[in-house]
N, C-alpha and C positions, 0 to 999 in steps of 0.2 A: 231757581236756587235759593235758599232762606240765608239771610246775612247771617242768621245765629248760627250756622254751620260752619261756617270760616269766617269768625270774628278776626283773627291776625289779619287775614287775607283782607278783609273790609277794611281794616285798619291801615295797613301798608298800603292799599291800593288808592287811600286818598292822599298820599304824598309821593306822587309820581314825577320828583325831581330827578332821578337819574333813569336814563331809559333803558341802560341795562338790567336794572333791577326791576323795572317794570315789566320788561318782554319775558323776564325769568318768570315772573309771579302768573303773567298771561299763561306761559307754557304749563306753568305748575295747575293753573285753574282748570285749563283745558284737559289736563292728565287725569285730575279728578273726579271730572264730569264723564271721561271717557271710560273710567274705571268703575264708576256707578253704574253704567249702561250694561254692563258684562253680567 
């Protein structure tokens, strides 16, 4: 996965201050990867 593809996620992932947000971002990333494989 290239960082250029998800710049917003890359920026937000550098601010894992709130576990809930970090968890949600992880779920979103997993979903994006899953959708790419279809």
